[in-house]
C-alpha positions in Angstrom: 189.3 -88.0 51.4 191.0 -90.4 53.8 193.4 -93.2 52.8 190.9 -95.9 53.2 188.3 -94.0 51.1 191.0 -93.4 48.2 191.6 -97.2 48.3 187.9 -98.0 48.1 187.4 -95.6 45.2 190.4 -97.2 43.3 189.0 -100.8 43.9 185.5 -99.7 43.0 186.8 -98.2 39.6 188.8 -101.4 39.1 185.8 -103.6 39.8 183.6 -101.7 37.2 186.3 -102.0 34.5 186.7 -105.7 35.4 183.0 -106.4 35.1 183.0 -104.6 31.7 186.0 -106.6 30.4 184.4 -109.9 31.8 181.2 -109.1 29.9 183.1 -108.4 26.6 185.2 -111.4 26.8 182.3 -113.7 27.6 180.5 -112.4 24.6 183.5 -113.4 22.5 183.5 -116.9 24.0 186.7 -116.3 26.1 187.2 -117.6 29.7 189.7 -115.8 31.8 191.8 -117.7 34.4 193.6 -115.6 37.0 196.5 -117.4 38.7 197.6 -116.1 42.0 200.5 -117.2 44.1 203.7 -116.3 46.1 206.9 -116.1 44.4 208.4 -119.6 43.9 205.2 -121.5 43.8 206.1 -123.0 40.5 203.2 -121.5 38.8 205.0 -120.5 35.6 206.3 -124.1 35.0 202.7 -125.6 35.7 201.1 -123.1 33.4 203.7 -123.9 30.8 202.6 -127.6 31.1 198.9 -126.5 30.8 199.4 -124.4 27.7 201.5 -127.2 26.0 198.7 -129.8 26.8 196.0 -127.3 25.4 198.2 -126.8 22.2 198.6 -130.7 22.0 194.9 -131.1 22.0 194.0 -128.4 19.7 192.4 -126.1 22.3 193.0 -122.5 21.4 194.5 -120.7 24.5 196.7 -117.7 25.2 198.5 -116.3 28.2 199.4 -113.0 29.8 202.3 -113.1 32.3 202.9 -110.2 34.6 206.3 -109.1 36.3 207.8 -106.0 37.7 210.7 -106.6 35.2 212.3 -108.9 32.5 210.3 -110.9 29.9 211.8 -114.1 31.2 208.5 -115.9 32.0 207.0 -115.0 28.6 209.9 -116.5 26.9 209.4 -119.7 29.0 205.7 -119.9 28.3 206.0 -119.3 24.7 208.0 -122.7 24.3 204.5 -124.2 24.7 203.4 -123.0 21.3 200.7 -120.8 22.6 200.4 -117.1 22.1 202.0 -115.3 25.0 202.5 -111.7 25.9 204.5 -110.2 28.8 202.9 -107.4 30.9 205.4 -105.3 32.8 203.7 -103.5 35.9 206.2 -100.6 36.2 206.7 -101.3 39.9 203.2 -102.2 40.8 202.9 -105.4 43.0 199.6 -106.4 41.2 197.7 -106.4 38.0 194.7 -104.2 37.4 191.9 -104.6 34.9 192.9 -101.5 32.9 196.4 -103.1 32.3 194.7 -106.4 31.1 192.4 -104.6 28.9 195.0 -102.5 27.4 197.4 -105.5 26.7 194.7 -107.5 25.0 193.7 -104.7 22.6 194.9 -105.7 19.1 196.7 -108.8 20.3 194.2 -111.5 21.7 193.6 -114.2 18.8 190.0 -114.1 17.8 189.5 -117.8 18.3 190.8 -117.8 22.0 188.7 -120.1 24.3 190.8 -119.5 27.5 193.1 -116.7 28.5 195.4 -117.5 31.3 196.7 -114.4 33.4 199.7 -115.3 35.5 199.6 -112.5 38.1 202.5 -110.9 39.9 204.0 -113.4 42.5 202.3 -111.9 45.6 199.3 -113.0 47.8 198.6 -109.6 49.2 197.8 -106.8 46.7 196.6 -108.9 43.7 193.9 -110.6 45.8 192.0 -107.3 46.1 191.9 -106.7 42.2 189.4 -108.5 40.0 190.8 -108.8 36.5 187.5 -109.8 34.9 188.4 -113.4 35.5 186.0 -116.3 35.1 188.0 -118.4 37.4 190.4 -117.5 40.2 193.0 -120.0 41.0 195.2 -119.7 44.0 198.3 -121.8 44.2 200.7 -122.8 46.9 203.8 -125.0 47.1 204.3 -127.7 49.6 207.4 -125.9 50.8 205.4 -122.8 51.9 203.8 -124.1 55.0 200.5 -125.5 55.9 199.3 -122.3 57.6 199.6 -120.2 54.4 195.9 -120.0 53.9 195.4 -118.6 57.4 198.1 -116.0 56.9 196.5 -114.9 53.5 192.8 -115.4 53.9 191.8 -112.8 51.4 193.7 -114.6 48.6 192.5 -118.2 49.6 189.0 -116.9 50.6 188.4 -115.5 47.1 189.6 -118.5 45.2 187.3 -120.6 42.9 189.9 -123.4 43.0 193.0 -124.0 45.2 196.2 -125.8 43.9 199.0 -127.3 45.9 202.1 -127.5 43.7 205.4 -129.3 43.9 203.7 -132.4 45.5 206.8 -134.4 44.7 208.6 -132.5 47.4 205.9 -133.0 50.0 207.7 -135.9 51.9 211.0 -134.1 52.2 209.5 -130.9 53.1 207.4 -132.5 55.8 204.3 -131.2 54.3 201.2 -132.0 56.4 198.5 -132.2 53.8 195.5 -132.8 56.0 196.3 -129.7 58.0 196.8 -127.7 54.9 193.4 -128.9 53.6 191.7 -128.2 56.9 193.2 -124.6 56.9 191.9 -123.9 53.3 188.5 -125.1 54.3 188.5 -122.7 57.3 188.8 -119.7 55.0 186.9 -121.1 51.9 184.5 -123.9 52.8 183.7 -126.4 50.0 186.4 -125.1 47.8 188.1 -127.9 45.6 191.9 -128.4 46.2 193.9 -129.9 43.4 197.2 -131.6 43.7 199.8 -130.9 41.1 203.4 -131.5 40.0 204.9 -129.6 37.0 207.7 -132.2 36.8 205.4 -135.2 36.4 202.4 -133.4 34.8 200.1 -134.4 37.8 197.2 -132.1 37.8 197.6 -130.6 34.3 194.6 -132.2 32.8 192.4 -131.5 35.7 193.2 -127.9 35.7 192.8 -127.5 31.9 189.3 -129.2 32.3 188.4 -126.7 35.0 189.3 -123.9 32.6 187.3 -125.4 29.8 184.3 -126.1 32.0 184.3 -122.4 33.1 184.4 -121.4 29.4 181.3 -123.5 28.7 179.5 -121.9 31.5 179.9 -124.3 34.4 179.2 -122.5 37.6 182.3 -122.2 39.7 182.6 -122.7 43.5 181.2 -119.6 45.2 184.0 -118.6 47.7 183.2 -116.3 50.7 184.9 -113.2 49.0 183.6 -113.7 45.6 182.9 -110.4 43.6 179.4 -109.2 43.5 177.7 -109.8 40.1 178.3 -106.1 39.1 181.9 -106.3 40.1 182.3 -105.1 43.7 183.9 -107.3 46.3 182.2 -108.3 49.5 183.5 -106.2 52.4 183.3 -109.1 54.8 186.5 -110.9 56.0 187.0 -114.7 55.2 186.0 -116.8 58.2 188.9 -117.8 60.2 187.5 -119.5 63.3 
């Protein structure tokens, strides 16, 4: 079996596990939001704000946060008052559905409406692994460059929603938002782009509303690289033309 065949077999097994996990959590009334980004995008701080807003509103949410080492992010997120668990990947640059299922067993509160999964900071490997999510959100900071969607078309092309973070730094960073938006649309036509700033709270209510809408069955945007209904991903590349 060649290397590509092994990779496809691994992904197929993961997708089957993800589909099963998604079915189980949907029956329990839980929506899963998978957050993907590069390191330094500010997703931990933004997620903390979202969790705190949900707790303030009485919305039962929980979070899993993944890293190669340390429990620093779990400590930060727990300040929101929401149940939080750290998931250490033992060197893996991404999460897999088996790891998420294993971490949820015996922990996830029964009344949870939305489970946020903060993936490892990486836009390459995590993009290929379905975690049983209801909603996949890809985040990018204004400091990362407008061409990021073109450099990572698999991540941006599989997103149900795209979030641009640290918008308070847009002007000093020289961020060209129109070019960024055009690049996102090249790889994922029609996807919504949300502006956010953890410092000011901009975008927090919008993102929480999207998560709750997914939990209540609102059909998400259908990206070019969306998973098949039974879990397997499309093999086609995102359109970059």
